[in-house]
Structures are given as structure tokens and as C-alpha cells.
SEGUKOL-206990 format. One record per residue (C-alpha): chain; x, y, z. Coordinates in pm, 1 decimal. Layout:
REM residues N
+---+----------+----------+----------+
: c :       px :       py :       pz :
+---+----------+----------+----------+
: A :        X :        Y :        Z :
...
+---+----------+----------+----------+
//
This chain:
REM residues 468
+---+----------+----------+----------+
: c :       px :       py :       pz :
+---+----------+----------+----------+
: A :  12095.2 :   9257.8 :   4809.2 :
: A :  12009.9 :   9610.9 :   4892.3 :
: A :  11976.1 :   9707.3 :   5254.1 :
: A :  11672.3 :   9899.8 :   5363.5 :
: A :  11729.6 :  10240.9 :   5515.3 :
: A :  11689.1 :  10244.3 :   5893.4 :
: A :  11344.9 :  10335.4 :   6018.5 :
: A :  11353.4 :  10662.9 :   6205.2 :
: A :  11175.3 :  10681.8 :   6536.1 :
: A :  10876.5 :  10910.7 :   6518.6 :
: A :  10921.5 :  11226.5 :   6714.7 :
: A :  10549.6 :  11301.8 :   6705.4 :
: A :  10330.1 :  11151.3 :   6979.6 :
: A :  10038.2 :  10952.8 :   6845.4 :
: A :   9781.8 :  11088.0 :   7093.9 :
: A :   9671.0 :  11447.5 :   7080.7 :
: A :   9627.4 :  11652.5 :   7395.5 :
: A :   9387.4 :  11939.0 :   7359.6 :
: A :   9074.0 :  12093.9 :   7503.5 :
: A :   8874.5 :  11782.7 :   7419.3 :
: A :   9115.9 :  11562.3 :   7615.6 :
: A :   8984.2 :  11690.3 :   7946.5 :
: A :   8703.3 :  11474.3 :   8080.5 :
: A :   8463.1 :  11594.3 :   8347.6 :
: A :   8308.1 :  11321.2 :   8561.4 :
: A :   7952.6 :  11414.2 :   8653.7 :
: A :   7704.6 :  11285.3 :   8906.9 :
: A :   7809.9 :  10948.4 :   9044.2 :
: A :   8060.5 :  10872.3 :   8766.6 :
: A :   8362.5 :  10935.1 :   8996.8 :
: A :   8237.7 :  10662.2 :   9230.6 :
: A :   8200.3 :  10409.0 :   8950.9 :
: A :   8537.2 :  10503.0 :   8801.4 :
: A :   8728.9 :  10485.4 :   9131.6 :
: A :   8514.3 :  10297.0 :   9386.1 :
: A :   8814.9 :  10234.3 :   9611.0 :
: A :   8832.1 :  10606.2 :   9690.3 :
: A :   8484.5 :  10595.9 :   9841.8 :
: A :   8438.9 :  10253.5 :   9998.4 :
: A :   8597.4 :   9918.1 :  10069.9 :
: A :   8591.2 :   9695.4 :   9763.1 :
: A :   8670.7 :   9355.5 :   9916.3 :
: A :   8296.6 :   9297.0 :   9967.6 :
: A :   7972.6 :   9503.5 :   9970.8 :
: A :   7944.4 :   9526.3 :  10350.7 :
: A :   8052.4 :   9889.0 :  10369.2 :
: A :   7794.4 :  10015.8 :  10119.0 :
: A :   7524.6 :   9831.7 :  10316.6 :
: A :   7665.7 :   9978.1 :  10636.9 :
: A :   7614.1 :  10327.3 :  10492.4 :
: A :   7239.8 :  10258.0 :  10479.0 :
: A :   7240.7 :  10104.6 :  10828.4 :
: A :   7430.6 :  10407.4 :  10959.8 :
: A :   7157.2 :  10638.5 :  10831.0 :
: A :   6896.2 :  10437.3 :  11020.4 :
: A :   7116.9 :  10440.2 :  11330.5 :
: A :   7158.6 :  10818.0 :  11304.3 :
: A :   6779.8 :  10853.5 :  11321.1 :
: A :   6775.6 :  10644.3 :  11639.0 :
: A :   7071.7 :  10838.6 :  11779.8 :
: A :   6878.4 :  11160.5 :  11719.2 :
: A :   6586.1 :  11015.8 :  11917.6 :
: A :   6351.6 :  10941.9 :  11626.6 :
: A :   6358.5 :  10565.0 :  11600.1 :
: A :   6337.3 :  10251.6 :  11813.1 :
: A :   6367.0 :   9975.4 :  11553.1 :
: A :   6605.1 :   9881.3 :  11270.5 :
: A :   6535.5 :   9569.6 :  11062.1 :
: A :   6794.7 :   9427.9 :  10820.9 :
: A :   6701.4 :   9147.4 :  10579.3 :
: A :   6929.3 :   8937.9 :  10358.7 :
: A :   6709.9 :   8831.8 :  10066.0 :
: A :   6749.9 :   8515.1 :   9859.8 :
: A :   6824.4 :   8715.9 :   9543.0 :
: A :   7138.7 :   8867.4 :   9698.6 :
: A :   6982.7 :   9200.3 :   9787.9 :
: A :   6977.3 :   9353.4 :  10135.5 :
: A :   6703.5 :   9574.3 :  10278.5 :
: A :   6725.3 :   9811.1 :  10574.3 :
: A :   6405.2 :   9937.0 :  10736.6 :
: A :   6373.2 :  10193.1 :  11015.5 :
: A :   6092.8 :  10375.2 :  11194.4 :
: A :   6256.2 :  10717.8 :  11184.4 :
: A :   6112.3 :  11037.5 :  11043.7 :
: A :   6149.1 :  10929.8 :  10680.5 :
: A :   6358.5 :  11105.6 :  10416.8 :
: A :   6174.9 :  11416.5 :  10288.5 :
: A :   6043.9 :  11366.2 :   9934.1 :
: A :   5914.6 :  11713.7 :   9850.8 :
: A :   6096.2 :  11940.3 :   9605.2 :
: A :   6422.7 :  12091.9 :   9723.3 :
: A :   6380.7 :  12473.3 :   9744.1 :
: A :   6701.8 :  12541.7 :   9547.5 :
: A :   6745.6 :  12237.0 :   9323.5 :
: A :   6382.2 :  12188.5 :   9220.6 :
: A :   6421.1 :  11809.5 :   9247.8 :
: A :   6274.3 :  11567.6 :   9501.4 :
: A :   6492.7 :  11564.9 :   9812.7 :
: A :   6499.4 :  11186.1 :   9835.8 :
: A :   6630.9 :  11169.6 :   9478.4 :
: A :   6904.2 :  11422.6 :   9558.7 :
: A :   7014.0 :  11222.9 :   9862.5 :
: A :   7072.0 :  10911.5 :   9651.6 :
: A :   7210.8 :  11069.2 :   9333.3 :
: A :   7427.1 :  11364.1 :   9439.1 :
: A :   7763.5 :  11347.3 :   9609.1 :
: A :   7794.8 :  11583.7 :   9905.5 :
: A :   7421.0 :  11607.4 :   9964.8 :
: A :   7262.2 :  11525.6 :  10300.3 :
: A :   7115.2 :  11649.7 :  10625.0 :
: A :   7431.3 :  11614.3 :  10834.0 :
: A :   7635.2 :  11916.5 :  10734.1 :
: A :   7458.5 :  12155.1 :  10973.3 :
: A :   7568.8 :  12015.7 :  11308.1 :
: A :   7474.8 :  12321.8 :  11509.8 :
: A :   7153.4 :  12417.0 :  11680.0 :
: A :   6858.2 :  12352.1 :  11453.9 :
: A :   7036.4 :  12102.2 :  11230.5 :
: A :   6861.4 :  11778.8 :  11140.7 :
: A :   7135.8 :  11576.5 :  11311.4 :
: A :   7350.2 :  11711.5 :  11593.7 :
: A :   7557.7 :  11395.4 :  11623.8 :
: A :   7603.1 :  11156.9 :  11335.0 :
: A :   7875.3 :  10971.2 :  11151.5 :
: A :   7779.5 :  11129.0 :  10819.3 :
: A :   8009.3 :  11410.1 :  10712.7 :
: A :   8044.6 :  11444.3 :  10340.6 :
: A :   7702.8 :  11338.5 :  10210.8 :
: A :   7854.2 :  11063.0 :   9995.9 :
: A :   7731.7 :  10759.6 :  10193.1 :
: A :   7409.9 :  10625.4 :  10038.5 :
: A :   7488.7 :  10785.1 :   9703.3 :
: A :   7791.8 :  10552.1 :   9688.6 :
: A :   7561.8 :  10260.4 :   9773.4 :
: A :   7337.0 :  10366.4 :   9486.5 :
: A :   7621.6 :  10405.6 :   9237.0 :
: A :   7759.1 :  10057.8 :   9309.5 :
: A :   7424.0 :   9874.6 :   9297.1 :
: A :   7254.4 :   9720.3 :   8994.1 :
: A :   6924.0 :   9824.4 :   9150.9 :
: A :   6822.9 :  10025.0 :   9456.4 :
: A :   6465.8 :  10081.1 :   9577.0 :
: A :   6353.4 :  10339.8 :   9830.2 :
: A :   6018.7 :  10352.5 :  10010.4 :
: A :   5945.5 :  10640.8 :  10246.8 :
: A :   5646.8 :  10686.5 :  10479.4 :
: A :   5600.2 :  11042.0 :  10599.9 :
: A :   5322.1 :  11293.9 :  10659.8 :
: A :   5045.7 :  11036.7 :  10584.3 :
: A :   5197.1 :  10970.3 :  10241.9 :
: A :   5414.4 :  10697.4 :  10089.2 :
: A :   5680.4 :  10776.7 :   9829.0 :
: A :   5865.7 :  10520.1 :   9616.8 :
: A :   6143.9 :  10541.5 :   9358.4 :
: A :   6411.4 :  10315.1 :   9210.3 :
: A :   6759.3 :  10345.9 :   9061.6 :
: A :   7001.4 :  10137.9 :   8856.0 :
: A :   7373.0 :  10211.0 :   8869.3 :
: A :   7293.9 :  10545.3 :   9028.9 :
: A :   7047.0 :  10655.2 :   8760.8 :
: A :   6674.7 :  10703.0 :   8821.6 :
: A :   6472.5 :  10433.0 :   8644.0 :
: A :   6145.6 :  10478.0 :   8834.7 :
: A :   6080.3 :  10844.2 :   8926.8 :
: A :   5927.7 :  10942.1 :   9258.3 :
: A :   5562.7 :  10847.7 :   9294.8 :
: A :   5360.4 :  10959.6 :   9595.3 :
: A :   5032.1 :  10810.9 :   9716.0 :
: A :   4820.3 :  10852.3 :  10030.0 :
: A :   4910.7 :  10613.5 :  10309.5 :
: A :   4679.7 :  10313.0 :  10336.3 :
: A :   4555.3 :  10156.6 :  10658.2 :
: A :   4826.0 :   9888.0 :  10649.1 :
: A :   5113.9 :  10129.9 :  10590.6 :
: A :   5339.7 :  10233.7 :  10874.4 :
: A :   5320.4 :  10587.3 :  11006.7 :
: A :   5675.8 :  10689.8 :  10924.8 :
: A :   6013.2 :  10546.1 :  10830.7 :
: A :   6240.7 :  10455.0 :  10540.7 :
: A :   6313.2 :  10124.0 :  10366.8 :
: A :   6611.5 :  10091.4 :  10133.7 :
: A :   6671.3 :   9772.0 :   9936.2 :
: A :   6998.4 :   9740.9 :   9743.6 :
: A :   7136.4 :   9486.1 :   9497.1 :
: A :   7518.3 :   9535.2 :   9511.5 :
: A :   7688.7 :   9515.9 :   9170.6 :
: A :   7934.8 :   9224.4 :   9187.1 :
: A :   8172.5 :   9377.5 :   8930.5 :
: A :   8289.4 :   9638.1 :   9182.0 :
: A :   8383.1 :   9389.8 :   9456.5 :
: A :   8635.0 :   9110.3 :   9499.1 :
: A :   8357.2 :   8900.5 :   9652.3 :
: A :   7984.1 :   8960.4 :   9618.8 :
: A :   7913.6 :   8778.6 :   9945.9 :
: A :   7849.2 :   8974.0 :  10264.2 :
: A :   8070.9 :   8848.9 :  10548.9 :
: A :   7806.2 :   8724.3 :  10790.6 :
: A :   8030.6 :   8743.0 :  11095.4 :
: A :   8120.7 :   9108.2 :  11034.6 :
: A :   7758.8 :   9201.3 :  10965.1 :
: A :   7637.6 :   9034.4 :  11285.1 :
: A :   7915.7 :   9197.8 :  11487.1 :
: A :   7832.8 :   9541.8 :  11348.2 :
: A :   7459.5 :   9512.0 :  11419.9 :
: A :   7516.8 :   9377.0 :  11769.3 :
: A :   7760.2 :   9660.2 :  11841.5 :
: A :   7509.2 :   9922.7 :  11734.1 :
: A :   7247.9 :   9765.8 :  11961.7 :
: A :   7495.9 :   9789.6 :  12250.1 :
: A :   7557.8 :  10157.2 :  12179.0 :
: A :   7186.3 :  10236.7 :  12152.3 :
: A :   7018.8 :  10089.0 :  12462.0 :
: A :   6646.1 :  10052.6 :  12403.5 :
: A :   6673.3 :  10022.4 :  12023.5 :
: A :   6581.8 :   9681.0 :  11879.8 :
: A :   6789.2 :   9559.6 :  11584.9 :
: A :   6698.8 :   9247.2 :  11387.2 :
: A :   6872.6 :   9051.9 :  11112.4 :
: A :   6657.4 :   8818.8 :  10902.2 :
: A :   6808.5 :   8554.4 :  10673.1 :
: A :   6533.2 :   8498.7 :  10416.7 :
: A :   6689.0 :   8177.8 :  10283.2 :
: A :   6690.3 :   7995.5 :  10618.0 :
: A :   6418.6 :   8189.2 :  10797.7 :
: A :   6658.4 :   8260.7 :  11085.3 :
: A :   6595.4 :   8585.1 :  11273.3 :
: A :   6851.2 :   8734.2 :  11512.6 :
: A :   6744.9 :   9007.5 :  11753.2 :
: A :   6954.5 :   9238.1 :  11969.5 :
: A :   6824.8 :   9462.4 :  12246.2 :
: A :   7071.4 :   9562.8 :  12516.9 :
: A :   6963.3 :   9736.6 :  12832.9 :
: A :   7294.4 :   9702.1 :  13020.2 :
: A :   7485.7 :   9871.3 :  12740.2 :
: A :   7865.4 :   9869.6 :  12737.9 :
: A :   7912.0 :   9673.5 :  13062.4 :
: A :   7711.4 :   9372.6 :  12942.0 :
: A :   7885.5 :   9375.2 :  12605.9 :
: A :   8239.5 :   9394.8 :  12745.9 :
: A :   8169.9 :   9128.3 :  13008.8 :
: A :   8044.2 :   8888.9 :  12740.5 :
: A :   8346.4 :   8961.5 :  12520.0 :
: A :   8624.3 :   8905.3 :  12776.7 :
: A :   8811.6 :   8574.7 :  12753.8 :
: A :   8945.0 :   8595.3 :  13112.3 :
: A :   8822.7 :   8740.3 :  13440.2 :
: A :   8924.8 :   9101.0 :  13506.8 :
: A :   9177.4 :   9180.1 :  13780.2 :
: A :   8949.2 :   9439.8 :  13939.9 :
: A :   8583.4 :   9538.5 :  13884.8 :
: A :   8504.6 :   9709.1 :  13555.3 :
: A :   8556.0 :  10084.2 :  13541.1 :
: A :   8272.7 :  10250.4 :  13351.3 :
: A :   8149.9 :  10602.3 :  13308.4 :
: A :   7957.4 :  10841.0 :  13089.4 :
: A :   7973.8 :  11217.7 :  13068.5 :
: A :   7864.4 :  11477.9 :  12816.5 :
: A :   7908.9 :  11853.4 :  12800.7 :
: A :   7623.8 :  12063.0 :  12935.9 :
: A :   7521.3 :  12412.3 :  12833.7 :
: A :   7748.9 :  12560.1 :  13101.0 :
: A :   8053.0 :  12381.9 :  12951.9 :
: A :   8014.1 :  12503.0 :  12596.0 :
: A :   8329.5 :  12718.0 :  12623.9 :
: A :   8538.5 :  12400.4 :  12602.5 :
: A :   8311.8 :  12157.9 :  12415.9 :
: A :   7984.8 :  12168.4 :  12226.6 :
: A :   7672.6 :  12078.0 :  12420.9 :
: A :   7620.6 :  11702.3 :  12409.6 :
: A :   7980.2 :  11615.1 :  12322.6 :
: A :   8141.2 :  11352.8 :  12543.9 :
: A :   8186.9 :  10980.4 :  12581.1 :
: A :   8070.2 :  10659.5 :  12743.9 :
: A :   8326.5 :  10394.7 :  12830.1 :
: A :   8379.5 :  10065.4 :  13006.5 :
: A :   8731.2 :   9941.1 :  13085.8 :
: A :   8856.6 :   9606.7 :  13217.9 :
: A :   9213.8 :   9533.5 :  13329.7 :
: A :   9334.5 :   9176.0 :  13286.4 :
: A :   9663.4 :   9003.6 :  13373.2 :
: A :   9667.9 :   8778.1 :  13066.9 :
: A :   9495.0 :   8712.4 :  12737.5 :
: A :   9454.2 :   8935.4 :  12434.4 :
: A :   9285.3 :   9268.8 :  12513.0 :
: A :   8941.9 :   9327.5 :  12357.5 :
: A :   8917.2 :   9683.9 :  12226.4 :
: A :   8639.5 :   9854.1 :  12034.7 :
: A :   8574.4 :  10221.0 :  11979.2 :
: A :   8300.8 :  10418.6 :  11808.4 :
: A :   8231.5 :  10777.3 :  11712.9 :
: A :   7864.8 :  10868.4 :  11675.7 :
: A :   7795.8 :  10492.8 :  11640.9 :
: A :   8050.2 :  10454.6 :  11357.4 :
: A :   8303.4 :  10177.0 :  11436.7 :
: A :   8660.7 :  10308.4 :  11429.9 :
: A :   8853.2 :   9984.8 :  11386.2 :
: A :   9180.8 :  10174.6 :  11338.0 :
: A :   9131.9 :  10378.9 :  11655.5 :
: A :   9215.3 :  10746.7 :  11653.4 :
: A :   9229.0 :  11048.8 :  11877.9 :
: A :   8937.0 :  10941.3 :  12099.1 :
: A :   9127.2 :  10624.0 :  12191.7 :
: A :   9434.7 :  10838.9 :  12257.0 :
: A :   9220.4 :  11046.0 :  12493.2 :
: A :   9111.4 :  10734.5 :  12681.9 :
: A :   9474.0 :  10621.4 :  12702.1 :
: A :   9585.7 :  10959.5 :  12834.8 :
: A :   9305.3 :  10980.8 :  13090.7 :
: A :   9374.2 :  10631.4 :  13226.6 :
: A :   9748.9 :  10694.7 :  13243.1 :
: A :   9724.8 :  11029.1 :  13420.4 :
: A :   9480.0 :  10896.0 :  13679.9 :
: A :   9677.4 :  10577.2 :  13755.6 :
: A :  10008.2 :  10764.6 :  13765.3 :
: A :   9860.1 :  11015.4 :  14009.8 :
: A :   9728.4 :  10735.4 :  14233.5 :
: A :  10069.0 :  10562.8 :  14239.8 :
: A :  10245.8 :  10887.4 :  14326.5 :
: A :   9991.2 :  10976.9 :  14594.4 :
: A :  10039.5 :  10643.2 :  14769.9 :
: A :  10418.8 :  10631.0 :  14709.5 :
: A :  10395.6 :  10293.2 :  14536.8 :
: A :  10655.8 :  10348.2 :  14265.1 :
: A :  10983.2 :  10154.3 :  14317.2 :
: A :  11304.7 :  10350.4 :  14276.4 :
: A :  11434.6 :  10364.1 :  13920.7 :
: A :  11103.4 :  10275.7 :  13754.3 :
: A :  10954.5 :  10527.5 :  13512.7 :
: A :  10592.7 :  10485.5 :  13410.9 :
: A :  10481.8 :  10509.3 :  13046.8 :
: A :  10125.6 :  10530.2 :  12906.2 :
: A :  10147.0 :  10182.7 :  12750.0 :
: A :  10228.8 :  10031.7 :  13089.8 :
: A :   9870.2 :  10116.0 :  13186.0 :
: A :   9707.1 :  10068.0 :  12847.1 :
: A :   9864.8 :   9738.3 :  12741.5 :
: A :   9646.5 :   9532.5 :  12978.5 :
: A :   9327.8 :   9734.8 :  12924.5 :
: A :   9025.1 :   9600.4 :  12738.2 :
: A :   8758.3 :   9857.5 :  12661.9 :
: A :   8452.6 :   9968.5 :  12472.7 :
: A :   8450.5 :  10341.2 :  12401.5 :
: A :   8166.4 :  10536.3 :  12245.4 :
: A :   8236.4 :  10903.5 :  12178.1 :
: A :   7997.4 :  11174.2 :  12063.3 :
: A :   8174.3 :  11440.2 :  11859.2 :
: A :   7990.3 :  11730.4 :  11698.9 :
: A :   8190.3 :  11751.1 :  11376.0 :
: A :   8414.1 :  11442.9 :  11358.6 :
: A :   8702.4 :  11435.4 :  11113.5 :
: A :   8780.6 :  11087.1 :  10986.7 :
: A :   9066.9 :  10948.0 :  10784.2 :
: A :   8902.9 :  10863.2 :  10451.9 :
: A :   8539.4 :  10791.1 :  10365.4 :
: A :   8555.0 :  10445.9 :  10526.5 :
: A :   8576.4 :  10629.6 :  10862.1 :
: A :   8795.4 :  10367.8 :  11029.2 :
: A :   9013.2 :  10619.1 :  11216.7 :
: A :   8917.9 :  10943.7 :  11394.7 :
: A :   9150.3 :  11238.5 :  11333.3 :
: A :   8967.1 :  11514.3 :  11525.2 :
: A :   9225.1 :  11688.1 :  11743.1 :
: A :   8981.5 :  11798.2 :  12012.3 :
: A :   8860.7 :  11440.6 :  12067.9 :
: A :   9176.7 :  11354.2 :  12262.8 :
: A :   9118.8 :  11639.6 :  12507.0 :
: A :   8744.3 :  11569.8 :  12516.8 :
: A :   8774.4 :  11206.2 :  12624.2 :
: A :   9074.6 :  11259.3 :  12852.2 :
: A :   8900.1 :  11548.0 :  13029.8 :
: A :   8610.8 :  11322.8 :  13130.9 :
: A :   8794.3 :  10992.9 :  13189.4 :
: A :   9077.1 :  11121.1 :  13412.7 :
: A :   8871.2 :  11272.1 :  13698.8 :
: A :   8623.4 :  10986.1 :  13684.4 :
: A :   8896.7 :  10724.3 :  13732.6 :
: A :   9068.2 :  10937.6 :  13997.1 :
: A :   8745.2 :  10941.7 :  14197.4 :
: A :   8692.2 :  10567.6 :  14147.1 :
: A :   9045.7 :  10485.3 :  14264.2 :
: A :   9011.2 :  10705.5 :  14572.3 :
: A :   8689.9 :  10521.6 :  14661.0 :
: A :   8840.3 :  10177.0 :  14593.6 :
: A :   9196.1 :  10202.7 :  14725.9 :
: A :   9257.0 :   9826.4 :  14747.8 :
: A :   9154.3 :   9778.1 :  14387.0 :
: A :   9372.3 :  10075.9 :  14299.5 :
: A :   9674.7 :   9911.5 :  14461.7 :
: A :   9610.3 :   9589.8 :  14266.9 :
: A :   9600.6 :   9790.3 :  13946.0 :
: A :   9915.2 :   9980.2 :  14046.4 :
: A :  10098.2 :   9651.5 :  14107.7 :
: A :  10001.0 :   9527.2 :  13759.2 :
: A :  10109.8 :   9852.6 :  13596.1 :
: A :  10444.4 :   9862.4 :  13779.1 :
: A :  10518.9 :   9503.9 :  13673.2 :
: A :  10449.9 :   9603.9 :  13313.4 :
: A :  10690.3 :   9898.3 :  13346.3 :
: A :  10963.5 :   9681.9 :  13498.4 :
: A :  10928.4 :   9421.6 :  13223.1 :
: A :  10950.5 :   9695.7 :  12960.4 :
: A :  11263.6 :   9843.3 :  13114.6 :
: A :  11432.8 :   9503.8 :  13137.9 :
: A :  11359.2 :   9444.9 :  12769.6 :
: A :  11496.8 :   9788.7 :  12684.4 :
: A :  11823.9 :   9723.4 :  12864.3 :
: A :  11904.3 :   9446.2 :  12617.1 :
: A :  11926.9 :   9701.6 :  12338.3 :
: A :  12220.3 :   9933.7 :  12402.0 :
: A :  12357.0 :  10210.2 :  12191.2 :
: A :  12721.1 :  10120.8 :  12122.1 :
: A :  13000.9 :  10335.9 :  11984.5 :
: A :  13350.7 :  10237.5 :  11882.8 :
: A :  13540.5 :  10018.0 :  11641.1 :
: A :  13326.3 :   9818.0 :  11402.0 :
: A :  13002.0 :   9979.2 :  11516.6 :
: A :  12832.2 :  10254.3 :  11319.7 :
: A :  12814.3 :  10586.2 :  11500.8 :
: A :  12474.5 :  10753.6 :  11516.2 :
: A :  12439.2 :  11038.8 :  11264.0 :
: A :  12543.7 :  11373.6 :  11404.3 :
: A :  12214.9 :  11547.0 :  11319.8 :
: A :  12002.3 :  11284.2 :  11492.0 :
: A :  11798.1 :  11426.2 :  11778.1 :
: A :  11755.9 :  11113.7 :  11987.1 :
: A :  11469.4 :  11020.4 :  12218.6 :
: A :  11498.8 :  10938.0 :  12587.2 :
: A :  11332.7 :  10595.8 :  12592.7 :
: A :  11537.8 :  10283.0 :  12525.0 :
: A :  11230.0 :  10069.4 :  12452.8 :
: A :  11245.3 :   9991.2 :  12080.2 :
: A :  10884.2 :   9872.3 :  12079.3 :
: A :  10769.5 :  10227.8 :  12156.4 :
: A :  11031.1 :  10443.6 :  11983.7 :
: A :  11001.6 :  10589.5 :  11635.1 :
: A :  11221.3 :  10807.6 :  11414.2 :
: A :  11093.7 :  11081.7 :  11184.2 :
: A :  11293.2 :  11142.7 :  10865.7 :
: A :  11247.9 :  11505.9 :  10760.0 :
: A :  11370.4 :  11710.4 :  10465.4 :
: A :  11644.7 :  11942.5 :  10583.2 :
: A :  11722.8 :  12135.4 :  10900.0 :
: A :  11428.3 :  12373.5 :  10863.6 :
: A :  11170.2 :  12096.3 :  10877.7 :
: A :  11377.4 :  11928.0 :  11146.1 :
: A :  11345.5 :  12230.0 :  11373.4 :
: A :  10966.1 :  12225.2 :  11356.6 :
: A :  10956.3 :  11850.0 :  11412.0 :
: A :  11180.0 :  11877.3 :  11719.2 :
: A :  10947.3 :  12134.4 :  11873.6 :
: A :  10634.6 :  11924.9 :  11818.4 :
: A :  10769.5 :  11578.3 :  11896.7 :
: A :  10729.9 :  11365.8 :  12208.4 :
: A :  11085.0 :  11372.3 :  12348.9 :
: A :  11025.2 :  11048.4 :  12534.2 :
: A :  10970.2 :  10822.0 :  12233.6 :
: A :  11022.3 :  11024.3 :  11912.0 :
: A :  11357.6 :  11091.8 :  11742.5 :
: A :  11414.4 :  11326.2 :  11446.7 :
: A :  11674.2 :  11289.1 :  11170.1 :
: A :  11706.6 :  11567.5 :  10908.5 :
: A :  11815.2 :  11441.4 :  10564.5 :
: A :  11935.6 :  11603.6 :  10245.7 :
: A :  11718.7 :  11586.2 :   9935.6 :
: A :  11386.2 :  11411.3 :   9900.3 :
: A :  11287.2 :  11051.1 :   9951.6 :
: A :  11201.1 :  10880.8 :   9619.9 :
: A :  10834.7 :  10790.7 :   9574.2 :
+---+----------+----------+----------+
//
């Protein structure tokens, strides 16, 4: 029986790599190829929110008083506003209808020019990818615009135009101005095609809170139920309704925005509105927004609120000599029992990712802190007894933290590992606050040491690189 010669492994790859191997994604193809880079894909709420945000931006700019959202029986969602209406004339450079560009081109919109004369001074839109993502991930999307005594309509499917722009004179029954967008989300891009009703209701109610005087409605076509939100008391009413326990002292609220005379530090109109409640028990309720966009992961504006509250309370305690000997106050001693609603206006906000769940703008910390600190200082000086109650709560938090930290001791000696020699340790002993930064080599370690918070941040230079 003859044995077959061994089969030699091929040294030639089967796939060729040449000029034709490079693929260029055009138009909205990148969104459809990698939807997770542009939006949340657990459900279609975020792509509907992009449309709602556009309507809210019109109201924020002072050009709308009503936003109507409808959940239709066929699974589509429509958003109607009474703003100025998206322009539908030809773009001077592109030669295509502006409304078509807005829905079919990434990085196209009216929110890039945030300076004087721009269409929107303050908005959550940054990159011009919002409603174009909605369009790309919808089986059908219809747009109707009323503007300049005319009505324009067009429709898309999967981001492509299927019904070009048609313009007709406005009839007697047509509204004067505004935009209606109706979208049918494509189920294949989402884990669930259902909109989470609770999240949708919460988002719409929150926007009504942040825009006093603007009426927002949600209609459920299947049941006929209509929910309406119109808040006149703003943040105070909303926070009061949301608290599970009574606050220790009256709510601290304020609102301040930069004027023309302050433009050296901040842009005109930048600032914040806030309402803060301090409670002795229960889970804190915390919500923050930037230009009406909910920032569920917080960010630098929340850090600014935290810093402003801490500096003001610390100053009050020192002024009245209330601090017991041996107790050192930390920002979280003040912040841990604070519930708040914070709404910041930032001229050119920088978010982490397109989902905009965390604000990264560096100046936002200084912006919010600059306005919160003096406002709380004044409030505490006018309400000394309430200030002392707050000080007592904060000091108890600090003492509890220090007692917890004493249980964790750094030990040296037989049987116990010695801390690495290159570790630059932090001062705090509270493990719930401390963090260690692992950096590549002594050079990076030097920069990290200079920029760290010595109180809670340690730095440990390592050799080599961490494996991905």
C-alpha cells in the first residue's frame, strides 16, 4: 500500500490585497455598516430623540412653543414642532435642497456656527449627524415643512431619497411654519424594535421642565391616550416631585448666565440653572442637561456644581469655626447627600461620543462653579441656621468616611507585600475615593504626578505596555 506524499501547506494567501481591496463608504453607508458608532442600538429611542432634540433646539432658540410626539399604530413615530421650519431652497454651494442635505449628509446642519449670527447659539447638535442617522436606520422617513407660505414634502427609505422634494403653496388649513418628521425605525438595527415608554415619557417631561412655557405632548394612537407637560415652576417643581424624602433644609436654586460685560471669561449667554436639595437619607436624585441634552453619565458641568457647593460649604464652616479637630472635609462629604437638577448652557459643548451622555468640555467646570459658589455663599450668609444644619450633616459624613478609612491600614513587614518603590501614593486613606493611575515609564509618570489630585490619586510607573 503506497503512502501518499504529505500535503504541503500553501504559502500563498488565498485573498488578494490590491487597489481594488480598498472600499470607500459614501453617504450614510458608514451608519448602516456600524450603527453602534453613531447611536444606541438596544432600541430606537435615541434616533427618535435626535428628531425631538431638533424641535427642542428651535424652542431653545426662541422660535417654538409646542412640540407634539405621536406613537402611531404602525410602529412609526412622528415629531411636530412650530419652529421656523427647515429651509428647503437650494443650497448655494451644493445645488441640492437644504432639507435633503440635512437628512442625507453626515456633518451637515445649522449648528456648527455657534457665534453671533449663527442659526443656533445654544444647541446640543455638534456634528450634524443626528437626523441623518435617524434617516439611515429607518425603513421610511417622511418630512413635511411649512415655511414662507409654502409647504415642502419629501420621503426617504434607508437614507435614500424615494420621493424628491415637492413644494406647493400653503393652503388655508396649513400651519404657518414648522416641521413634521415621521420615522419608521428599521428593526434589523436594534435589539428591540419597541420604544421604552418609561424612558420616552421621562425624556419629554424633562425637556418640558427645562423649557418653561413650552407645551410638549405625547399621543399614543393605539389607545388614544394623550399626555401633556407644561411646567411654569421649572426645576424647583420637578425636583420637589422627584424627591422620595423631605429635604433637610429649603431647596437651593439659582440661575445665572454671562452678560456682554463678562465675555472675557465666558461667551454671552453661557451659564446654568440649578436646584439642589440636601437629604439625610434615601437615594439622591440627580439629573443634568447641557443645552437640553440629558447627560446621564454626568461630566464636567456636574463637576463644576460639585466644586461650587463644596467651596461654599467649606467656607461657611471655616467662617463659623464649626469644624471639629482632626476632621478634614472632602468634596464628596458635601455632594453625597445632594439631589439636584442642573441645566447648563454651553456655547460649543464637547461630548463623549455621539450619544452625548457625558460632557467633556473643560471650561464647563469653571463656568458652573463660578456661578454656583457665590450664589450658595450668599444664601448661607442669609440663612445661617440652615447653613449650620447643612454643616452638621456634612461633618457627620466626613467623620463616617474617616472612620471607614481607618479600617484600611497600609502594613509593612513579614508576610505583607511592600508597596512598590516607584509608587507615588495619595494622601487620603478612603479606598472608596482613591484611584491609581498605571503609566508607561518614568517620563509619563512625571507628567501624571504634576497633573494629579494629590489627595485621592496615586501614580505607578510600569515597564513595557499593558496588553490589549
